C-alpha positions as CSV (number, residue, x, y, z in Angstrom):
1,M,109.8,93.0,43.1
2,E,107.7,95.3,40.9
3,E,109.2,93.8,37.8
4,R,108.4,90.2,38.9
5,W,104.8,91.3,39.6
6,Q,104.4,92.9,36.2
7,K,105.8,89.7,34.5
8,L,103.0,87.6,36.0
9,S,99.9,87.2,33.9
10,A,96.7,89.1,34.9
11,R,95.2,85.8,35.8
12,K,98.0,84.9,38.3
13,Q,98.0,88.4,39.7
14,K,94.3,88.1,40.4
15,K,94.8,84.7,42.0
16,F,97.5,86.0,44.3
17,V,95.4,89.0,45.3
18,I,92.5,86.7,46.1
19,L,94.8,84.4,48.1
20,F,96.3,87.2,50.1
21,F,92.8,88.7,50.8
22,A,91.5,85.3,51.9
23,G,94.5,84.9,54.3
24,Y,93.8,88.4,55.6
25,L,90.2,87.5,56.2
26,L,91.1,84.3,58.0
27,L,93.6,86.1,60.2
28,T,91.1,88.8,61.0
29,G,88.4,86.3,61.8
30,G,90.8,84.4,64.1
31,V,91.7,87.5,66.0
32,V,88.0,88.6,66.4
33,M,87.1,85.1,67.6
34,T,89.9,85.0,70.1
35,V,89.0,88.4,71.5
36,W,85.3,87.4,71.7
37,Y,86.2,84.1,73.4
38,D,88.4,85.8,76.0
39,A,85.8,88.5,76.7
40,K,83.1,85.9,77.1
41,N,85.2,83.9,79.6
42,E,86.3,87.0,81.5
43,T,82.7,88.1,82.2
44,R,81.8,84.7,83.7
45,K,84.6,85.1,86.2
46,H,83.3,88.4,87.6
47,N,80.0,87.9,89.3
48,P,77.7,90.9,89.7
49,V,77.5,92.5,93.1
50,E,74.3,91.7,94.9
51,G,72.9,94.1,97.5
52,H,74.2,97.6,98.5
53,I,77.7,98.6,97.7
54,R,79.6,99.9,100.7
55,N,82.3,102.5,100.6
56,P,85.6,100.7,101.2
57,V,87.2,103.8,102.8
58,L,84.5,104.0,105.5
59,R,84.7,100.2,106.0
60,Q,88.5,100.5,106.5
61,Q,88.0,103.3,109.0
62,Q,85.5,101.3,111.0
63,E,87.8,98.3,111.1
64,D,90.7,100.5,112.2
65,S,88.8,102.0,115.0
66,E,87.7,98.5,116.2
67,L,91.3,97.3,116.2
68,R,92.8,100.2,118.2
69,D,94.2,99.4,121.5
70,S,92.1,100.6,124.5
71,S,95.2,102.3,125.9
72,S,95.0,104.9,123.2
73,K,91.6,106.1,124.4
74,P,91.7,109.2,126.6
75,I,91.0,108.5,130.3
76,K,89.4,111.1,132.4
77,N,91.7,112.3,135.1
78,Q,90.6,114.2,138.2
79,D,93.5,116.6,137.8
80,H,92.1,118.0,134.5
81,E,88.4,118.4,135.5
82,R,86.9,121.7,136.7
83,Q,85.9,122.1,140.2
């Protein structure tokens, strides 16, 4: 491969280098534009949160306590009270 490159004239070598560099620039530009376009569209999908942010753990605990069955609540029994 090196021999074939050396056999080319300096003018043709320069032409090939410029063509490869131009191809590299086009490919790089395409990738940058694709990433930019994807990032631009992704930010539109996610709306900013308005208002206060609530802790999801506390919210889950509150929902769990509301959903519990009333039979799980302790009932006062006369046998266990002090007299």
